[in-house]
C-alpha positions as CSV (number, residue, x, y, z in Angstrom):
1,M,0.0,0.0,0.0
2,P,1.4,3.4,-0.9
3,Q,2.4,5.8,1.9
4,Q,-0.2,8.2,3.0
5,H,1.0,11.8,3.5
6,H,-0.9,14.2,5.7
7,I,-1.6,17.5,4.0
8,L,-3.0,20.8,5.2
9,I,-4.8,22.9,2.7
10,S,-5.7,26.6,2.8
11,I,-8.9,27.6,1.0
12,G,-9.9,31.2,0.4
13,S,-12.4,33.1,-1.7
14,N,-13.6,36.7,-1.9
15,I,-15.6,36.6,-5.2
16,N,-19.0,34.9,-4.9
17,R,-17.3,33.3,-1.9
18,E,-19.9,30.9,-0.6
19,H,-20.4,29.5,-4.1
20,Y,-16.7,29.1,-5.0
21,T,-15.7,27.8,-1.5
22,Q,-18.4,25.2,-1.7
23,R,-17.3,24.1,-5.2
24,G,-13.7,24.1,-4.2
25,L,-14.4,21.9,-1.2
26,Q,-16.4,19.5,-3.2
27,A,-13.6,19.2,-5.8
28,L,-11.1,18.6,-2.9
29,H,-13.3,16.0,-1.4
30,K,-13.5,14.2,-4.8
31,A,-9.7,14.3,-5.2
32,F,-8.8,13.3,-1.6
33,A,-12.0,11.6,-0.2
34,E,-11.7,12.2,3.5
35,L,-11.5,15.9,4.4
36,T,-11.6,17.4,7.9
37,L,-12.4,21.1,7.9
38,S,-11.6,23.9,10.3
39,P,-14.2,26.5,11.2
40,T,-14.6,29.1,8.5
41,Y,-13.5,32.7,9.1
42,E,-14.3,36.0,7.4
43,T,-11.2,38.1,7.0
44,A,-10.4,41.4,5.6
45,A,-8.5,41.4,2.3
46,V,-4.7,41.5,2.9
47,G,-2.4,43.6,0.7
48,F,-5.1,45.2,-1.4
49,N,-8.5,46.9,-1.1
50,G,-11.2,44.3,-1.8
51,S,-14.1,42.4,-0.4
52,P,-13.7,40.2,2.7
53,F,-12.6,36.6,2.2
54,Y,-13.9,33.3,3.5
55,N,-10.9,31.3,4.7
56,L,-10.6,27.8,6.2
57,V,-8.1,25.0,6.4
58,A,-8.7,21.3,5.4
59,S,-6.8,18.3,6.5
60,A,-6.5,15.3,4.1
61,Y,-4.3,12.3,3.4
62,T,-2.9,11.3,0.0
63,D,-0.3,9.1,-1.7
64,L,0.3,11.7,-4.3
65,S,3.6,13.8,-4.5
66,I,3.8,17.5,-3.7
67,T,3.9,18.3,-7.4
68,E,0.8,16.2,-8.1
69,V,-1.1,17.7,-5.2
70,N,-0.2,21.2,-6.3
71,A,-1.3,20.4,-9.9
72,I,-4.7,19.3,-8.6
73,F,-5.1,22.5,-6.6
74,K,-4.3,24.7,-9.7
75,Q,-6.7,22.7,-11.8
76,I,-9.5,23.1,-9.2
77,E,-8.8,26.9,-9.2
78,Q,-8.9,27.0,-13.0
79,D,-12.1,25.0,-13.1
80,N,-13.6,27.6,-10.8
81,D,-12.8,30.7,-12.9
82,R,-9.6,31.7,-11.1
83,V,-7.9,34.5,-13.0
84,R,-4.2,34.6,-12.5
85,S,-2.6,38.1,-12.5
86,E,0.8,39.6,-12.0
87,E,-0.4,40.9,-8.7
88,K,0.3,38.7,-5.7
89,Y,-2.6,40.2,-3.7
90,A,-5.8,40.4,-5.7
91,A,-9.5,39.4,-5.6
92,R,-10.1,35.7,-6.5
93,T,-12.8,33.2,-6.9
94,L,-10.8,30.5,-5.3
95,D,-7.3,30.3,-3.8
96,I,-6.1,26.8,-2.7
97,D,-2.6,26.4,-1.3
98,L,-0.7,23.5,0.2
99,L,0.3,24.6,3.7
100,T,2.1,21.5,4.8
101,Y,3.0,18.0,3.5
102,D,3.9,15.8,6.4
103,D,7.0,17.4,8.0
104,V,8.6,18.3,4.7
105,V,10.6,21.5,4.6
106,C,11.5,22.5,1.0
107,I,11.7,25.3,-1.6
108,E,10.9,23.2,-4.7
109,P,8.4,22.4,-6.2
110,V,6.7,24.8,-3.7
111,V,7.9,26.4,-0.5
112,L,6.9,24.2,2.5
113,P,5.7,24.8,5.1
114,R,4.0,27.9,3.5
115,P,5.6,31.0,5.1
116,E,2.2,32.8,5.6
117,I,1.4,30.3,8.3
118,T,3.6,32.3,10.6
119,F,2.4,35.8,9.7
120,H,-1.3,35.6,8.5
121,A,-4.1,35.0,11.0
122,F,-6.3,33.6,8.2
123,C,-3.9,30.6,8.0
124,L,-2.7,30.2,11.5
125,R,-6.1,30.5,13.4
126,P,-7.8,27.8,11.4
127,M,-4.8,25.5,11.7
128,A,-4.8,26.0,15.5
129,D,-8.5,25.1,15.5
130,L,-8.1,22.0,13.3
131,V,-4.7,20.6,14.4
132,P,-3.8,22.4,17.6
133,D,-1.2,19.9,18.8
134,L,0.5,19.4,15.4
135,I,4.0,20.7,15.3
136,H,5.1,23.3,12.6
137,P,8.1,21.7,10.9
138,G,10.0,25.0,10.8
139,T,9.4,26.5,14.2
140,G,9.1,23.3,16.3
141,L,6.0,24.8,18.0
142,S,2.4,23.5,18.0
143,Y,-0.1,25.5,16.0
144,Q,-2.0,26.3,19.2
145,T,1.2,27.7,20.8
146,M,1.9,29.7,17.7
147,W,-1.6,31.1,17.7
148,D,-1.5,31.9,21.4
149,A,1.7,34.0,20.8
150,F,0.4,35.6,17.6
151,S,0.2,39.3,17.7
152,A,-1.2,41.2,14.7
153,P,-4.2,43.1,16.0
154,E,-4.8,44.7,12.5
155,Q,-5.5,41.2,11.2
156,K,-9.2,40.8,12.1
157,L,-11.1,37.6,11.6
158,W,-14.7,36.6,12.5
159,P,-16.1,33.1,12.7
160,V,-18.7,32.4,10.1
161,D,-21.5,29.9,11.0
162,I,-21.6,27.9,7.8
163,Q,-22.0,24.2,7.1
164,W,-20.3,23.0,3.9
165,S,-21.5,20.0,1.9
166,L,-18.8,17.7,0.7
167,S,-20.9,15.6,-1.5
């Protein structure tokens, strides 16, 4: 039996956000079967003036490589009308990023663990909710410990009471 890798996935949307988040989660469920979801948060746009985002983190297991997982994410984004621009910070229908892949620390094919885990509340808070005792492979600290020490009062997030359908 192939080795199962634990992956943490960031999902965000600020264009027709309920629709695209739902579609993204259904596509992820189809690709990875078992998904465990964090609570969903509404967050202000970071780095640009735009509508608020829905953000959450999903946990899954896969026997695929990092490159294969990333390709699936990009295809799901494309299938959901994601427009890629030169701007790093812009409005988007769907943004899916691989946050961690087991305890792998690498630069290629993508940077892991994702640097924004340590400085964006919209990544760290859902991770602390979902996998509080899991250890960040770079800092050696649990996500709950990192969240407890997190200080960026300008990064506001609000829990959203929403139930996603994975089927």
